[in-house]
TIDREN-576609 format. One record per residue (C-alpha): x, y, z; residue in three letters. Coordinates in steps of 0.001 Angstrom, whole numbers, padded with zeros to 6 digits, always signed. Layout:
BEGIN
XYZALA
...
//
This chain:
BEGIN
+076828-038063+052775MET
+075445-038932+056294HIS
+074785-036576+059197ALA
+077922-035124+060703THR
+078728-035734+064317ASN
+079180-032155+065561ILE
+080078-033369+068955PHE
+083283-035174+067803ASP
+084310-032395+065528ALA
+086424-030422+068071GLY
+086802-026723+067331GLU
+084826-025886+064126LEU
+085148-022841+062004SER
+081991-021214+060988PHE
+082429-022514+057415ASP
+082710-025989+058717GLU
+079696-025545+060987PHE
+077798-024112+058027ARG
+078592-027151+055885LYS
+077410-029500+058607ILE
+074098-027682+059063VAL
+073443-027443+055279ILE
+074137-031158+054816ASN
+071775-031927+057726ASP
+069014-029868+056145TYR
+069705-031637+052815ARG
+069172-035023+054498ILE
+066091-033757+056206GLY
+064658-032280+052929TYR
+065376-035429+051000GLU
+063490-037476+053682SER
+060575-035197+053366ARG
+060564-035300+049654ALA
+060696-039134+049881ALA
+057508-038992+052201SER
+055620-036824+049720ILE
+056631-039001+046753LEU
+055942-042223+048785GLY
+052476-041112+049486ARG
+051892-040239+045769ARG
+053109-043734+044775GLU
+050502-045336+047102VAL
+047721-043160+045834LEU
+048529-043918+042277THR
+048480-047615+042905GLY
+052211-048593+042694LYS
+052270-049365+046350ALA
+049738-050764+048769LYS
+050072-048567+051869PHE
+052265-045875+053118GLY
+053255-044525+056531ILE
+056075-041913+056760PHE
+058175-039825+059085GLY
+057476-036388+057818ASP
+057432-033722+060595GLY
+060152-035450+062597LYS
+063065-034758+060475GLU
+065036-032239+062606VAL
+064659-034183+065839ALA
+065976-037331+064138GLN
+068897-035540+062638LEU
+069897-034361+066104ALA
+069430-037883+067509MET
+071544-039347+064630ALA
+074489-037122+065651LYS
+074743-038982+068992ALA
+074472-042396+067530PHE
+077761-044363+067313ARG
+079086-047631+066008LYS
+078078-050372+068279GLY
+074826-048631+069258ASP
+071397-050042+068732TRP
+067981-048830+067649ARG
+064640-050386+068613ALA
+062118-047835+067096GLY
+058992-046682+065779TYR
+057880-046666+062118TYR
+058536-042980+061660ARG
+062267-042933+061907ASP
+063316-042733+058183GLN
+065346-039520+058649THR
+067376-041063+061478PHE
+068026-044110+059284MET
+069113-042089+056282PHE
+071271-039745+058541ALA
+073125-042722+060184THR
+073545-044542+056851GLY
+071607-047640+058093MET
+069239-047175+055067SER
+068960-045062+051960ASN
+066386-043648+049573LEU
+066545-046547+047136LYS
+065935-049009+049930GLU
+063099-046850+051234PHE
+061323-047190+047906PHE
+062171-050733+047469ALA
+060349-051650+050721GLN
+057464-049434+049641LEU
+057089-051587+046560TYR
+057566-054807+048664ALA
+060721-055815+046658HIS
+061270-059511+047695PRO
+064970-059403+047289ASP
+067138-058830+050496PRO
+069875-057090+048377ALA
+067146-054352+047463LYS
+065173-054237+050784ASP
+067777-055462+053361PRO
+065426-054764+056166ALA
+062638-057305+055279SER
+063019-058474+051624ALA
+059590-056884+050969GLY
+057877-058703+053894ARG
+057140-055529+055932GLN
+055236-052384+054976MET
+057463-049342+054426ASN
+059330-047588+057090CYS
+059924-050772+059107HIS
+063718-050850+059432TYR
+066423-053465+060296ALA
+070075-054014+059665THR
+071223-057497+058764ARG
+073518-058810+061498PHE
+073596-062436+060319ILE
+075690-063170+057255ASP
+074751-065696+054454ALA
+076674-068397+056383SER
+074680-067874+059538GLY
+077573-066113+061415ASN
+077191-062929+063490TRP
+078611-059753+061881VAL
+080830-057596+064079ASN
+078250-055615+065934GLN
+080914-053432+067553ALA
+081930-052070+064267GLU
+078472-051438+062761THR
+075432-049176+063626MET
+072673-051648+064534ASN
+068952-051639+064013CYS
+066644-054271+065527SER
+063709-055065+063260SER
+060685-052809+063557ASP
+057212-054129+064288ILE
+053809-052416+063612SER
+052229-052990+066985THR
+052478-049633+068858THR
+054785-049960+071791GLY
+055501-053584+070874GLY
+059247-052949+070494HIS
+059815-051412+073831MET
+060618-054674+075788PRO
+063188-055556+073219ARG
+064761-052104+073742LEU
+065219-053026+077357LEU
+067199-056220+076481GLY
+069391-054304+074078LEU
+070363-051761+076715ALA
+070663-054431+079331TYR
+073351-056280+077264ALA
+075584-053140+077580SER
+075304-053341+081342LYS
+076329-056906+081366LEU
+079144-056288+078946TYR
+080499-053522+081142ARG
+080109-055124+084501GLN
+080982-058752+083841ASN
+084719-059076+083002PRO
+084061-062745+081894GLU
+082427-061435+078762LEU
+085434-059502+077549ALA
+086140-062176+075037TYR
+082994-061334+073062LEU
+084555-058316+071347LYS
+082330-058489+068248GLN
+079300-057578+070340PHE
+080434-054770+072597SER
+083182-052256+073319VAL
+083241-052555+077070SER
+079476-051931+077362GLY
+079740-048420+076007ASN
+076820-048752+073682GLU
+073443-047045+073982VAL
+070125-048505+072946ALA
+068096-045901+071307PHE
+064329-046257+071424GLY
+061621-044127+069835SER
+057804-044195+070290ILE
+054934-041922+069425GLY
+053121-039992+072269ASN
+049910-042038+071797GLY
+051722-045291+072214ALA
+052989-044253+075584THR
+049588-045201+076883SER
+050380-048830+076169GLU
+051172-051085+079107GLY
+054411-052231+077364LEU
+055745-048739+077512PHE
+055166-048382+081227PHE
+056469-051780+082037GLU
+059655-051084+080054THR
+060065-047747+081465PHE
+059864-048954+085075ASN
+062195-051957+084378ALA
+064819-049592+082802GLY
+064738-047406+085860GLY
+065272-050322+088134VAL
+068079-051875+086128LEU
+069821-048598+085312GLN
+070732-049440+081741VAL
+071875-047191+078918PRO
+068479-046699+077244MET
+067603-043482+075501ALA
+063938-043068+074794ILE
+062665-040361+072459SER
+059060-039617+072330ILE
+057795-038002+069203TRP
+054897-035926+070452ASP
+052490-034495+067855ASP
+049645-034238+070306ALA
+047501-037032+068541TYR
+047357-040713+068186ALA
+045799-040909+064642ILE
+042679-038961+065407SER
+042603-039108+069178VAL
+044063-036039+070915PRO
+046417-036084+073842ALA
+043504-035081+076216SER
+041958-038515+075744LEU
+045334-040303+075827GLN
+047495-038936+078584THR
+046988-037565+082091THR
+047781-033826+082027LYS
+048210-034216+078191GLU
+051920-034490+078870ASP
+053776-037755+079302ILE
+056906-036258+080661SER
+054827-034542+083387GLU
+053316-037915+084211VAL
+056807-039514+084474LEU
+058363-036921+086643LYS
+058297-039405+089594GLY
+061051-041391+087659PHE
+063346-038481+087700GLN
+066391-039630+089558ARG
+067602-037756+092674GLU
+070592-037984+094870GLU
+070838-041490+096181GLY
+068160-043001+093964THR
+067860-044732+090738ASN
+065759-043319+087947GLY
+065964-041343+084713TYR
+067141-038039+083479GLU
+064179-036555+081779ILE
+064500-033752+079014TYR
+061862-031873+077094LYS
+062576-030015+073848VAL
+060602-028677+070887ARG
+060753-030664+067725GLY
+061404-027706+065395TRP
+064431-026184+067495ASP
+067471-027556+065702TYR
+070052-025946+068090VAL
+068269-026998+071198ALA
+067645-030569+069916LEU
+071424-030969+069148CYS
+072402-029618+072592GLU
+069876-031928+074371ILE
+070851-035071+072496TYR
+074462-034399+072985GLU
+074011-033901+076783ARG
+071469-036792+077335ALA
+073279-039451+075272ILE
+076768-038469+076782SER
+075394-039077+080271LEU
+073489-042224+079165CYS
+076627-043733+077545ARG
+079169-042709+080353ALA
+077082-043441+083426GLU
+074504-045969+082228HIS
+071654-043723+083254VAL
+068494-044188+081299PRO
+067101-040997+079683VAL
+063863-039789+078296LEU
+063764-037079+075622ILE
+060249-035828+075249HIS
+060129-034086+071862VAL
+057180-031777+071784THR
+055425-029680+069123GLU
+056041-032225+066341ILE
+053918-031919+063228THR
+052669-034621+060930GLN
+052117-032804+057552PRO
+050577-035661+055693GLN
+048596-037062+058542GLY
+048917-040502+060057HIS
+049140-042625+056917SER
+047792-042916+053330THR
+044576-044445+054728SER
+043119-041005+055500GLY
+043533-037315+055911SER
+044196-035394+059078HIS
+042012-032544+057860GLU
+039052-034734+059087ARG
+039914-034376+062738TYR
+042202-031281+063024LYS
+040848-027839+063263SER
+041878-025072+060923ARG
+043697-023339+063745GLU
+045774-026576+064428ARG
+046576-027044+060710LEU
+047670-023447+060386ASP
+049909-023877+063452TRP
+051449-027048+061998GLU
+052198-025387+058785ALA
+054036-022562+060601GLU
+055840-024799+063094HIS
+056823-027492+060496ASP
+060484-028314+061597CYS
+061942-027865+058212LEU
+060212-024599+057722VAL
+061585-023383+061098GLN
+065044-024835+060325MET
+065157-022976+057068ARG
+064097-019733+058578LYS
+066836-020042+061265TRP
+069377-020903+058677MET
+068697-017753+056790ILE
+068552-015584+059805GLU
+071755-016919+061121ALA
+073493-016310+057784ALA
+074160-019986+057254ILE
+072485-019988+053987SER
+070288-018014+051702SER
+066883-018303+050106ASP
+068406-018837+046701GLU
+070916-021416+047892GLU
+068222-023476+049830LEU
+065934-023266+046844ASP
+068571-024736+044651GLU
+069303-027453+047385LEU
+065621-028347+047614GLU
+065323-028625+043874ALA
+068303-030928+043712ALA
+066997-032997+046664ALA
+063680-033695+044895LYS
+065679-034770+041816GLN
+067817-037209+043916VAL
+064619-038622+045521VAL
+062882-038994+042256ARG
+065883-040724+040650GLU
+066081-043133+043607ALA
+062296-043903+043181GLN
+062700-044522+039471ARG
+065532-046862+040024GLN
+063781-048749+042788ALA
+060621-049109+040775TRP
+062507-050330+037620ALA
+064394-052906+039717GLU
+061172-054182+041113TYR
+058898-053966+038203HIS
+061167-055022+035261THR
+061618-058708+036260PRO
+057858-058986+036827ILE
+057093-057648+033294ILE
+059736-060097+031827SER
+057893-062998+033669GLU
+054615-061673+032393LEU
+055795-061575+028746GLU
+057123-065029+029134HIS
+053886-066287+030454ALA
+052007-064506+027778ALA
+054150-066258+025131GLY
+053592-069656+026697LEU
+049826-069087+026548ILE
+050129-067978+023001ASP
+051859-071258+022160ASP
+049131-073337+023707LEU
+046379-071241+022162ALA
+047717-072047+018600THR
+046836-075780+019167GLN
+044025-075732+021623SER
+040269-075841+021035ASP
+040171-073215+023857LYS
+042162-070726+021975SER
+039619-067962+022388TYR
+039511-068228+026147GLU
+043310-068638+026377LEU
+043865-065441+024349ARG
+041358-063652+026732GLU
+043522-064618+029709LEU
+046554-063522+027865ARG
+045029-060153+027108ASP
+043895-059723+030651GLU
+047420-059911+032099ILE
+048912-057901+029308LYS
+046402-055039+029940LYS
+046897-055092+033705ALA
+047976-051802+035241VAL
+051070-052357+037414GLU
+050690-056144+037541PRO
+052337-058168+040209GLY
+053441-061820+040259ARG
+050024-062827+041701ALA
+048191-061742+038557GLU
+050699-063633+036260VAL
+050614-066792+038280VAL
+046855-066710+038784SER
+046327-066400+034941ALA
+048603-069415+034323ILE
+046687-071564+036955ARG
+043432-070599+035253LYS
+045051-071719+031889VAL
+045846-075123+033333LEU
+042388-075543+034840ARG
+040829-074507+031467LEU
+042859-077131+029469THR
+042510-080160+031770VAL
+043046-083268+029722GLY
+045377-081544+027188ASP
+048652-083489+027169ASN
+050470-081286+024610SER
+054068-080167+024830ALA
+052847-076579+025068ALA
+050768-077265+028104ARG
+053597-079255+029730GLN
+055879-076221+029195ALA
+053371-074108+031102ILE
+053298-076648+034007GLN
+057111-076704+034080THR
+057208-072869+034235TRP
+054523-072714+036979LEU
+056569-075323+039072GLY
+059624-073249+038729GLN
+057700-070068+039749GLN
+056251-071826+042776LYS
+059781-072628+043967GLU
+060935-069048+043522LEU
+057790-067606+045044ASN
+058017-069978+047954ASN
+061554-068755+048628GLU
+060455-065112+048282ARG
+057480-065250+050573TYR
+057377-068477+052730ASN
+060708-069165+053935THR
+062935-068324+056997ARG
+060449-068928+059814LEU
+063667-070037+061386PHE
+067039-068716+060530THR
+068083-072312+059418ASN
+071690-071639+059777THR
+074295-074356+060282PRO
+074118-073533+064015PHE
+070386-074535+064257SER
+069517-076763+067260PRO
+068238-079113+064691LEU
+071837-079714+063649HIS
+073278-080246+067187VAL
+074788-083694+067360PRO
+072865-086237+069418VAL
+074678-087335+072544VAL
+073067-090089+074467ALA
+072674-089807+078282ALA
+075339-092009+080032GLN
+074785-093584+083534TYR
+077405-095062+085798SER
+076705-098304+087611ASP
+076075-096439+090842ASP
+074084-093496+089368ALA
+072191-091646+092041ARG
+068429-091580+092211LEU
+067560-087909+092888ILE
+064808-085479+092684ASP
+064098-084077+089042GLY
+064769-080695+090126ARG
+068252-081756+091111GLU
+068725-083150+087618ILE
+067926-079648+086193LEU
+070166-077974+088730ASN
+073081-080094+087684ALA
+072390-079395+083929CYS
+072257-075488+084517PHE
+075376-075707+086802ASP
+077363-077544+084071ALA
+076222-075208+081277ASN
+076985-072109+083287PHE
+080477-073371+083916GLU
+080908-074302+080154ARG
+079674-071077+078524ASP
+080214-067650+080198LYS
+077620-066062+077905SER
+074751-067921+079445ILE
+072461-065854+081780VAL
+069174-066653+083482ALA
+066642-064267+085004PHE
+062914-064157+085987GLY
+060712-063849+089091GLU
+062394-065632+091991ASP
+065138-067255+089897VAL
+067959-065622+091769GLY
+068039-065563+095624ALA
+065868-068603+096109ILE
+066853-070439+092896GLY
+063361-070386+091313ASP
+060127-071636+092975VAL
+060975-075220+092156ASN
+064716-074951+092982GLN
+066104-075579+089489GLY
+068718-072749+090059PHE
+069226-073378+093789ALA
+072557-072106+094799GLY
+073721-071073+091472LEU
+073478-067277+092072GLN
+075813-067633+094916ALA
+078239-069561+092719LYS
+077993-067482+089499TYR
+076900-064000+090763GLY
+073771-061938+090394ASP
+074779-060571+086919LEU
+074360-064129+085562ARG
+071452-065411+087561ILE
+069017-062665+088404THR
+065746-061820+090077ASP
+063421-059609+088201THR
+060216-057829+089083GLY
+056838-059259+088119ILE
+056859-058170+084511ARG
+056454-060999+081973GLU
+056603-058892+078829SER
+059836-057266+079633THR
+061393-060603+080793ILE
+060857-061882+077313ILE
+062097-058599+075754GLY
+065039-058557+078002GLN
+065927-062028+076766GLY
+065325-061130+073158MET
+067549-058152+073265GLY
+070329-060019+074995LEU
+070124-062818+072459ALA
+070411-060380+069593MET
+073608-059103+071143ARG
+075374-062430+071363GLY
+074428-063606+074891LEU
+072537-066875+075632ARG
+069607-065882+077916PRO
+067231-068239+079705ILE
+064177-066076+080449ALA
+061879-067705+082959GLU
+058180-067294+083082ILE
+057136-068695+086383GLN
+054027-070494+085016TYR
+052907-071178+081526ILE
+049537-069563+082311ASP
+051462-066357+082686TYR
+052864-066479+079185LEU
+049673-064703+078081ILE
+050992-061498+079732TYR
+053911-061618+077213ALA
+052077-062799+074097ILE
+052643-059544+072201THR
+056346-059806+072537VAL
+056471-063459+071967LEU
+054143-063577+068887SER
+054589-060227+067231ASP
+058166-059843+067762ASP
+060270-062844+068673LEU
+058297-065518+066745ALA
+058348-063410+063562SER
+061859-062033+063761LEU
+063683-064383+061447SER
+060755-064409+058930TYR
+060215-060684+058800ARG
+063930-060045+058239THR
+064365-062797+055767PHE
+066807-064428+058083GLY
+068802-061302+058595GLY
+068296-061248+062368GLN
+067979-063923+065043LYS
+067362-064105+068799ALA
+068121-067450+070216PRO
+066388-066837+073647VAL
+065052-069825+075623ILE
+061918-069284+077441ILE
+061696-071655+080521ARG
+058322-072258+082171SER
+056339-074974+083885ARG
+052689-076192+083531GLY
+050368-079100+083160HIS
+048868-080893+086062ARG
+048890-079416+089550LEU
+046260-077378+091278GLU
+044289-074247+090530GLY
+042946-072211+087673ILE
+046169-070205+087063TRP
+048767-072777+088064HIS
+047960-075907+086013SER
+047488-074638+082423GLY
+048578-076519+079303SER
+047673-074037+076657PRO
+049564-075776+073863MET
+047100-074765+071196GLY
+047515-071019+072131THR
+051383-071388+071864ILE
+051213-073288+068650LEU
+048714-070859+067033ASN
+050437-067663+068025THR
+054143-068455+068208MET
+055263-070208+065120ARG
+058875-069372+064735GLY
+059642-070771+068221LEU
+060466-074414+069003HIS
+058051-075870+071528LEU
+059552-078436+073864CYS
+057264-080544+076171VAL
+059485-082860+078158PRO
+057854-085536+080204ARG
+060497-085505+082916ASN
+063438-083377+084093MET
+066066-085548+082496THR
+064459-084956+079153GLN
+064175-081343+079831ALA
+067863-081109+080755ALA
+068732-082816+077399GLY
+066570-080224+075462MET
+068332-077356+077293TYR
+071710-078797+076304ASN
+070561-078987+072776THR
+069003-075383+072689LEU
+072042-073816+074456LEU
+074254-075184+071606ARG
+071872-073911+068829GLY
+070884-070462+067605ASP
+067079-070507+067569GLU
+064480-069499+070191PRO
+062389-072005+072049ALA
+059787-072452+074725VAL
+060420-075271+077263VAL
+057480-076330+079345VAL
+058515-078406+082314GLU
+056076-080650+084116SER
+054945-079011+087432LEU
+054320-082325+089296ASN
+057719-083791+088201GLY
+060141-081815+090227TYR
+060274-084135+093215ARG
+059860-087338+091312LEU
+063051-089480+091325LYS
+065262-089812+088318GLU
+068748-091240+087702LYS
+071487-088580+087396LEU
+073224-088957+083986PRO
+077106-088874+084219ALA
+077144-086397+081418ASN
+074253-084191+082736VAL
+075558-081022+080976GLY
+076510-082683+077715ASP
+073833-085186+076617PHE
+071307-083907+074131THR
+067678-084642+073255VAL
+067062-083930+069444PRO
+064169-081707+068647LEU
+061403-083208+066524GLY
+062265-086810+067177VAL
+059571-088769+068907ALA
+060204-091625+071304GLU
+058276-094950+071636ILE
+057663-095323+075378MET
+055918-098689+075018LYS
+055470-100888+071986GLU
+052068-102335+071144GLY
+049955-103616+068290THR
+046338-102634+069072ASP
+046283-098895+069168MET
+048595-095834+068907THR
+048342-093437+071717ILE
+050216-090028+071381VAL
+050640-087813+074461SER
+053199-085712+076127TYR
+054365-084055+079367GLY
+052727-084999+082691SER
+049920-087063+081081THR
+052336-089588+079804LEU
+052745-091065+083260ARG
+049033-091580+083470ILE
+048965-093121+079977VAL
+051720-095547+080995LEU
+049872-096570+084157GLU
+046734-097103+082122ALA
+048598-099266+079656ALA
+049390-101683+082231LYS
+045702-101999+083200GLU
+044706-102334+079582LEU
+047141-105186+079190GLU
+045168-107036+081811GLY
+042159-106510+079633MET
+043858-107913+076652GLY
+044662-104634+074967ILE
+048206-103874+073890ASN
+048753-100121+073127VAL
+051757-098310+071690GLU
+052667-095117+073492VAL
+054539-092318+071747ILE
+055912-089187+073167ASP
+056677-086585+070545PRO
+058851-084759+072979GLN
+058612-081505+070940THR
+055289-080282+069419LEU
+057188-077848+067073TYR
+058801-079435+065240PRO
+056647-082519+065428PHE
+057887-086137+064723ASP
+060130-085432+061800LYS
+060890-089281+061487GLU
+057166-090118+061351GLN
+057141-092555+064183ALA
+053392-091923+064536CYS
+052716-093024+060973ARG
+054912-096248+061330LYS
+053037-097137+064498SER
+049658-096791+062625LEU
+050881-099076+060013GLU
+050797-101690+062898LYS
+047826-100562+064842THR
+045422-098713+062484SER
+043916-096867+065481LYS
+044799-093481+066950LEU
+044022-091744+070206LEU
+045623-088379+071052VAL
+045585-087531+074780ILE
+046158-083851+075685ASP
+045745-081597+078723GLU
+044796-078635+076577ASP
+041199-077821+075905ILE
+039295-079844+073105PRO
+040645-078851+069801GLY
+043656-077269+071306GLY
+046968-079095+071017GLY
+045119-082152+070065SER
+043792-080693+066844ALA
+047233-079723+065836TYR
+048662-083216+066583ILE
+045889-084759+064508LEU
+046579-082520+061597GLN
+050335-083372+061823GLN
+049563-087117+061764ILE
+046435-087497+059637LEU
+047331-084980+056963GLU
+051006-084235+057330GLY
+052021-087898+057739GLN
+049010-089145+055709LYS
+048098-091309+058571GLY
+044342-091035+057654TYR
+044820-093767+054996TYR
+046148-096190+057600LEU
+043205-095975+059988LEU
+040467-098627+060257ASP
+038316-096638+062570SER
+037731-092939+063373ALA
+040625-091219+065375PRO
+039824-089891+068785HIS
+040997-087298+071181THR
+040987-087179+074955LEU
+041483-083724+076349CYS
+040814-081636+079339ALA
+037460-079832+079764LYS
+036818-076520+078142GLU
+037206-074541+081263HIS
+040384-073914+083303ARG
+041178-076695+085870PRO
+039595-076061+089272PRO
+041451-076176+092513TYR
+042094-079345+094477GLY
+042729-083014+093598SER
+039056-083530+092824ASP
+039155-080570+090489GLY
+042200-082107+088633ASP
+040431-085548+088413TYR
+037233-084201+086970PHE
+038701-081722+084555SER
+041806-083336+083158LYS
+042288-086903+081635PRO
+042632-089396+084473SER
+043804-093043+084378GLN
+040255-094055+084348ASP
+039490-091939+081400ASP
+042301-093234+079455VAL
+041503-096859+080051VAL
+037761-096309+079248GLU
+038595-094154+076049ALA
+040847-096894+074703VAL
+038364-099634+075664TYR
+035483-097836+073921ALA
+037460-097509+070703MET
+038311-101271+070841MET
+034536-101991+071570HIS
+033612-099937+068451GLU
+035913-101932+066357ALA
+035068-105409+067836ASN
+032052-105293+070091PRO
+031884-108954+070477GLY
+035319-109255+071950LYS
+034983-106014+073937TYR
+031534-105634+075264PRO
+030472-102137+076392ALA
+031458-101284+080004ILE
+028469-098952+080474TYR
//
């Protein structure tokens, strides 16, 4: 039985009210018992780590009463009572996640991929379709980085604003009920010191979105007291300047004690009703929270709290205070509550036993089968003693996992190399089957891989009329965006300078006037929340293009991109997706912070995002057309120096598609394979002309996307002809070029096709300095390309190609 919504119950009799309160206390007490038992399971070795929501039960019961179908949560890993009270999780799932059960049917939030108390609801079904979010309670997937979830919260709330204010979205009924949804966020008081909190808080006040932030304030952040965390030791005091006044935007700010059940219920009813009806963001600062078991199982709070503080916490424990009030108000009695608490402990214990059995029994079965296979081999092997030792080792293991079983089998196979018996073959077969199963359990769903993936979007070639106009590249993009905004009413775009002036390079010029400022919107300078805004919108069925003005500034948003967006599909086992497109620009131009090409940074921190690196704006348009018809997130890096270069306008500018992961041969050749992308391709192609005059015929390949990379292995096929490889990259040495080499030499087995060492030609290790000379001396120039190719040819045939220097 979930928490009852008092506020919808109309006139209640005392008996009805009494039942509601007692049920709330039961939920809170079961949650506390789960925290205590969960900690015990960690300390006895059944689980690896535990972090729990004890001390916050009563506040979360009150919050749950205001939560409705269609609402969203983006929260903090202490919200177990809220999840139980809303029915978005339960005790057995709580313990399944604690044990890292790799079955999404047992741990729907993460299939064992996240540590405990990291919650999520599955809003993608087995066929890749969206569930009806308007008819469910919704929880976006938690992350461990403190404050890292806040930008996503902004986007979830902003979606309600768009659904309410844009009548063209009325057809998307499975995602909203006229924008009446509230996005609930929760955060610890210590994490409010993070920049992501302040950036999100400011953006929410500017946008006036239905966002309700609860701060659980226990006066510490692990061991660090509020005096070292927060000015005035009080975050709501700090934020008073955000309080709305007549004629201004801003927040309604509330403060309430975490052990006062009645006041908490009243505050949450008042705050959320206002937030829902008027789209005013609210802050509920819940003070005097306690944390009875300390921060986590990694240590004890007795190390840093005084005896006076510990005594105060024991007295002001929210469940102790709620129990006391219930007895004083004649809602219940000592005896009745004693009986309830004993029953609650039994319920929790039974849920734990069931969850452990469901997790552990299959592993024991696998262990017994593996031990039997080892026995069979031992009966006919001259290594029988060592084999039986390995068998006994796994059979004696305390709470063994799959790792111990598979490791023992791998040791068996190493020990019996050269044995070709049927018994050894049976072990190999079993190990192969386990590798497949464990790969599915632990290594899949980096992308959701639904039938709607951009990798499945049909390829449509660009078509040109006989009198196709030759126009600026920026105009190609503008026409592409115009066609897509006309085609799909769910597409929105936003970022710094995107709206009124149509972005700094005019890709959106005139489109805000045509489609309105709800669809094409200027934002403040706030990269992290631009990404979070896009992520939340994408989770709620909209198709956002979130612009980061220069690729160098992507660093500001790396927490959201790497920790949250890139890992979303993986950490939910494909249960959630957020197909946001991050549009940016970079490569060659002028200046340290306006000409970056940090592909290595993106590739190394953002696996889970497609990375598109178009060489011109026509290719960029085709990639946008593909991505806007797919359902996976991507970064598109446009070439900064290409906006005013002339290109032909395709007749089907909003419909042609460029497939992801398909390389294009820009020039055929026989002497060497050159792989490059983006702005540098133009330099490479000019260099190729000069090289032809020197008797060198190079093949030039544009991978077009770095992730995925060359799925059809055009690079390998080229090496079969040329046997020489040069990778040219604007990133630092060992950045994007190292990744490309790994993909070709190892992934495509290109190493075996080389007759000389592969080489890279990259930018210098420092950022590019300002000015044309700075560009020439810090990034690959045409001269550098010609001479790098010639030097490789000289190395291979010095007689035919004498040294230049």
